[in-house]
C-alpha positions in Angstrom: 0.3 0.2 0.4 1.4 3.9 -1.0 1.9 5.5 2.2 0.2 9.1 2.0 2.0 11.6 0.4 3.2 14.6 3.1 3.3 18.5 2.2 3.2 21.6 3.6 0.9 24.4 3.7 1.9 27.6 5.0 -1.8 29.9 5.7 -1.2 33.8 5.9 -4.7 34.8 8.1 -5.7 37.5 10.7 -8.3 36.1 13.7 -10.5 39.1 12.5 -11.0 37.6 9.1 -14.2 35.5 8.2 -13.5 34.3 4.7 -9.8 32.5 6.9 -12.2 30.6 8.6 -14.4 29.4 5.9 -11.2 29.1 4.1 -9.6 26.2 7.1 -13.0 25.2 7.2 -13.4 24.0 3.2 -9.5 23.1 3.0 -10.2 20.4 5.9 -13.2 19.2 4.1 -11.0 19.1 0.6 -8.2 17.2 3.2 -10.9 14.5 4.0 -11.5 14.0 0.6 -7.7 12.6 0.3 -7.7 10.6 2.9 -5.0 8.0 2.3 -3.9 10.6 -0.1 -2.1 13.6 0.8 -1.6 14.2 4.2 -0.8 17.5 5.6 1.3 20.0 8.1 -0.4 23.1 8.3 1.6 26.5 9.8 -0.1 29.3 10.4 1.7 33.2 9.8 0.6 36.3 10.8 -1.4 38.7 8.6 -3.1 42.0 9.8 -6.1 43.5 8.1 -5.7 46.4 10.3 -2.2 46.9 11.7 -3.3 50.4 13.0 -6.3 49.3 14.6 -6.7 51.1 18.4 -6.5 48.9 21.7 -10.3 50.0 21.9 -11.2 48.4 18.6 -13.6 49.6 16.6 -17.6 48.6 16.5 -18.3 46.6 13.5 -20.5 48.7 11.9 -18.9 51.9 12.5 -15.8 50.2 10.9 -17.3 48.9 7.5 -18.7 52.2 7.3 -15.5 53.8 8.0 -13.0 52.1 5.9 -15.8 50.6 2.7 -18.3 53.0 2.7 -21.1 50.4 3.4 -24.6 51.1 5.0 -26.1 49.9 7.9 -28.1 47.8 5.3 -25.2 47.0 3.1 -23.6 45.7 6.5 -26.7 43.7 7.3 -26.9 42.0 3.5 -23.2 41.0 3.6 -23.1 39.4 7.3 -26.5 37.5 6.3 -25.0 36.2 2.9 -21.4 35.4 5.1 -23.3 33.9 7.4 -24.8 31.5 4.9 -21.5 30.8 2.5 -19.6 29.6 6.1 -22.4 27.7 7.3 -22.2 25.9 4.2 -18.6 25.3 5.1 -19.5 24.2 8.4 -19.0 26.4 10.6 -21.1 28.9 12.4 -21.6 32.9 12.9 -23.6 32.4 16.2 -23.3 34.0 18.5 -22.5 30.8 22.1 -22.1 33.4 24.7 -24.2 33.5 28.0 -26.8 36.5 27.9 -27.3 39.3 25.2 -25.0 39.2 22.3 -22.1 41.9 22.9 -20.9 44.3 19.9 -19.4 42.6 17.5 -15.9 44.5 17.5 -12.8 44.3 15.2 -8.9 44.4 17.2 -5.7 44.6 16.9 -4.5 41.4 16.6 -0.6 42.0 16.5 -0.3 40.1 20.2 -2.7 37.4 19.1 -0.4 37.0 16.4 2.8 37.4 18.2 0.8 34.1 21.0 0.4 31.8 17.6 4.2 32.2 16.3 5.5 31.9 19.5 3.3 28.4 19.9 4.6 26.8 17.1 8.0 27.7 18.5 7.3 25.7 21.3 4.1 23.4 20.8 4.6 22.7 17.3 1.9 23.3 14.4 -0.9 21.2 15.7 -1.3 23.3 18.9 -0.6 26.0 16.9 -4.0 25.1 14.8 -5.0 24.0 18.0 -5.3 27.8 19.2 -5.8 29.1 15.7 -9.3 27.8 16.2 -9.8 28.3 19.7 -9.1 32.0 18.5 -11.5 32.3 15.9 -14.1 30.9 18.2 -13.7 33.6 21.1 -14.0 36.1 17.9 -16.8 35.0 15.7 -18.7 33.0 18.6 -18.4 34.5 21.9 -17.1 37.8 20.8 -14.1 38.6 23.5 -11.7 41.1 22.9 -8.5 39.3 21.0 -6.2 42.2 21.8 -6.3 41.6 25.9 -3.7 39.8 26.9 -6.1 38.0 30.2 -7.7 37.1 27.2 -5.6 35.7 25.1 -3.7 33.4 28.4 -6.8 32.2 29.4 -7.9 30.3 25.6 -4.2 29.8 25.7 -4.1 27.9 28.8 -7.3 26.1 28.6 -5.6 24.6 25.4 -2.3 23.0 28.1 -0.3 26.0 26.6 2.0 27.3 29.8 0.0 30.8 31.0 3.4 32.4 31.9 4.9 31.5 29.2 2.0 32.7 27.1 2.0 36.0 28.6 5.1 36.8 28.3 5.0 36.1 24.2 2.7 38.3 24.7 5.4 41.6 24.9 7.9 40.0 23.3 9.7 42.8 20.7 11.7 40.0 19.0 7.7 38.5 18.0 6.5 41.6 17.2 9.1 41.9 14.7 8.5 38.3 13.7 4.7 39.6 13.0 6.0 42.2 10.6 8.4 40.5 8.9 5.6 38.1 8.6 3.8 40.0 6.9 6.1 42.1 5.1 6.8 38.0 3.7 3.0 38.4 2.0 3.3 41.2 0.7 6.4 40.2 -1.0 4.8 36.9 -2.7 1.8 40.2 -3.8 -0.9 38.9 -1.1 -3.3 41.9 -0.1 -6.1 39.6 0.9 -6.0 36.7 3.1 -6.2 33.5 3.6 -3.7 33.1 1.3 -2.1 28.7 1.5 1.8 28.2 0.3 1.7 24.5 -0.4 5.5 22.9 0.1 7.1 26.7 -0.1 6.4 27.1 -3.7 2.6 27.1 -4.8 0.3 29.8 -3.8 -3.9 29.0 -3.5 -5.0 32.2 -2.8 -8.7 33.2 -1.1 -11.1 30.8 0.1 -12.0 27.8 -2.0 -14.5 25.4 -2.8 -13.6 22.0 -1.2 -12.9 20.6 -4.3 -10.7 23.1 -5.4 -8.1 22.7 -3.1 -8.1 19.0 -3.3 -7.4 19.6 -6.9 -4.9 21.5 -6.2 -2.8 19.5 -3.7 -3.2 17.4 -6.6 -1.1 18.8 -9.2 0.8 20.2 -6.8 1.8 16.0 -5.4 2.3 15.3 -8.7 4.1 18.1 -10.5 6.3 17.1 -8.6 7.0 14.0 -8.0 7.4 14.5 -11.7 10.0 16.5 -11.2 11.7 14.6 -8.4 11.4 11.8 -11.4 13.6 13.9 -13.8 16.3 14.1 -11.4 16.4 11.0 -10.8 
């Protein structure tokens, strides 16, 4: 029996980006269809949609109106459409907290990215993905403050990550510089929006795609690399 082909997928993403969790959910469906054929290791990289967002964040509707000129009606229609797309991908944007849903806000995600980069280095890719998904849930389903160190440490601790070490990572200037470098790397690849997925360090898949699109692209990558390896043999 042939062993599955092993690939790496580097994902540039922001916790604030609904298309990023939709893209991830679709990617997972695509990988599920390739079970036994292709195995992938995901690594998450920093991309801030709003790097100049203040610490106190910004109300979602006010942000959309300021940045895109959307009216409340247009924003509501876009949210409804996004919710339907996410549901088809297998992810819910429904509020799951207790009591009345708090105001939807966007946050500065620099510290969240630092925590994710540190988690990859200290705990590996699988734990980093666990944290990334927990941060998506905290933002989209629980409406928690993604710039608040206490919130980030609590989420990390709940996944078995050392809270004291995580706290130190949140204000580590070296990690802060790494966030900037990863964003610069994305720009160098002409990535201006996320998600953006780089397969085996060579093949870029931009945007959130359908599961079969991901599956077909990954098959092409594996076939192409096998062809190149055969030529060099």
